[in-house]
Backbone bond lengths (Angstrom), bond angles and torsions (degrees), N, CA, C in turn:
res aa  C-N    CA-C-N  psi(-1)  N-CA   C-N-CA  omega(-1)  CA-C   N-CA-C  phi
1 X - - - 1.395 - - 1.542 100.93 -
2 X 1.386 112.53 134.51 1.476 114.68 -179.20 1.615 103.21 -95.09
3 X 1.197 106.69 163.97 1.525 118.06 -176.21 1.568 118.67 -76.24
4 X 1.312 110.98 1.14 1.429 121.65 -174.93 1.511 111.20 -115.61
5 X 1.322 117.74 149.92 1.557 121.09 -178.53 1.530 102.77 -138.56
6 X 1.354 111.92 171.11 1.399 120.17 165.65 1.513 111.06 -155.14
7 X 1.356 116.45 133.07 1.456 120.18 -174.26 1.592 115.37 58.89
8 X 1.377 114.29 32.59 1.373 118.10 178.33 1.612 114.42 75.86
9 X 1.287 117.00 12.84 1.476 121.96 -179.15 1.568 107.02 -123.22
10 X 1.320 114.74 131.29 1.540 115.07 179.54 1.573 109.57 -81.90
11 X 1.265 105.60 163.56 1.495 115.55 170.00 1.538 106.62 -91.21
12 X 1.250 117.07 128.70 1.483 118.78 -179.08 1.559 111.09 -125.05
13 X 1.238 118.93 138.29 1.401 125.98 177.08 1.509 107.02 -104.60
14 X 1.400 119.80 138.98 1.403 124.08 179.16 1.563 104.14 -125.45
15 X 1.264 123.01 125.15 1.488 121.91 177.08 1.555 106.44 -115.65
16 X 1.322 113.31 134.24 1.539 122.21 -176.34 1.401 109.53 -125.75
17 X 1.294 120.01 155.70 1.379 122.98 167.02 1.572 111.80 -93.21
18 X 1.305 113.98 161.59 1.497 111.77 -177.14 1.682 104.08 -157.16
19 X 1.174 113.36 155.09 1.442 120.26 -175.68 1.518 114.27 -70.16
20 X 1.409 113.10 -36.85 1.466 117.80 -171.36 1.601 108.76 -83.15
21 X 1.391 118.69 -13.13 1.463 120.53 178.63 1.536 105.31 -141.51
22 X 1.338 117.34 70.82 1.460 127.12 -173.30 1.524 108.47 -65.34
23 X 1.372 118.15 -34.73 1.440 118.67 -173.22 1.553 112.51 -77.66
24 X 1.319 120.08 -35.75 1.457 120.72 -172.89 1.494 107.17 -115.70
25 X 1.242 126.82 -16.54 1.478 123.64 -173.74 1.622 115.80 62.53
26 X 1.314 113.76 -165.71 1.406 120.78 -179.44 1.498 106.03 -121.96
27 X 1.286 117.10 151.43 1.378 129.38 177.01 1.521 117.36 -132.88
28 X 1.380 116.63 132.61 1.397 123.12 -179.32 1.464 110.37 -122.62
29 X 1.312 114.85 130.91 1.503 119.24 175.11 1.560 109.76 -103.07
30 X 1.310 113.35 126.12 1.444 114.81 179.19 1.461 116.43 -121.98
31 X 1.350 123.61 141.10 1.422 124.05 169.05 1.510 109.16 -107.25
32 X 1.329 115.03 109.73 1.478 118.65 -161.11 1.407 112.91 66.35
33 X 1.429 113.01 -119.55 1.457 116.83 169.46 1.564 115.47 -110.12
34 X 1.277 114.50 13.99 1.558 120.13 178.75 1.620 103.03 -90.93
35 X 1.405 113.73 127.29 1.457 115.40 170.79 1.586 106.66 -81.67
36 X 1.290 106.57 135.27 1.518 117.91 -179.24 1.470 108.96 -110.54
37 X 1.325 124.22 -33.45 1.412 116.33 -177.88 1.595 105.96 -152.90
38 X 1.278 120.69 145.22 1.454 127.68 174.79 1.495 110.82 -128.66
39 X 1.323 115.03 130.94 1.527 113.46 -178.24 1.561 103.01 -172.81
40 X 1.370 117.45 -152.09 1.440 118.58 178.76 1.478 115.84 -65.77
41 X 1.200 122.73 177.49 1.500 125.98 -179.20 1.495 113.04 -56.95
42 X 1.296 116.01 -31.67 1.600 115.18 178.09 1.483 110.65 -65.52
43 X 1.301 117.51 -21.85 1.536 115.88 178.33 1.684 111.23 -60.70
44 X 1.239 111.42 -30.57 1.477 116.88 -179.38 1.479 112.90 -80.19
45 X 1.360 116.55 -33.80 1.448 119.41 -166.54 1.534 115.10 -102.71
46 X 1.201 116.65 -19.26 1.581 122.14 -174.64 1.634 110.34 -84.33
47 X 1.248 116.50 119.44 1.428 122.44 -176.19 1.523 110.72 -61.11
48 X 1.308 119.46 -31.59 1.527 122.02 -178.72 1.429 116.26 -57.70
49 X 1.464 112.73 -28.92 1.576 119.95 -175.33 1.594 100.38 -69.40
50 X 1.265 118.41 -46.71 1.512 121.02 -177.84 1.536 112.51 -64.45
51 X 1.386 110.55 -38.24 1.497 110.08 177.90 1.509 116.21 -70.76
52 X 1.296 115.62 -31.13 1.416 118.84 174.93 1.594 112.18 -61.89
53 X 1.285 117.83 -40.55 1.363 117.73 177.32 1.559 116.19 -72.14
54 X 1.406 112.72 -29.30 1.399 118.00 171.12 1.441 116.18 -59.84
55 X 1.239 113.36 -49.74 1.566 123.47 175.42 1.515 111.86 -57.86
56 X 1.326 120.86 -42.55 1.486 128.38 -174.99 1.580 104.75 -67.49
57 X 1.374 120.57 -31.88 1.339 118.50 -178.72 1.537 116.11 -87.50
58 X 1.317 118.38 -9.40 1.353 125.85 -171.19 1.616 108.61 -88.99
């Protein structure tokens, strides 16, 4: 869970393993329960992905 939120909802990163990308896995960035971005594992863990979406909504 990232340390920023918007409208009372947190930005949450979920990192998953997958067969087709065993080294890096897959990452999903959520705002509350809404998926914002899907990519490599870094999509879930890097704060700047969440900040980018926060700026776009402001």
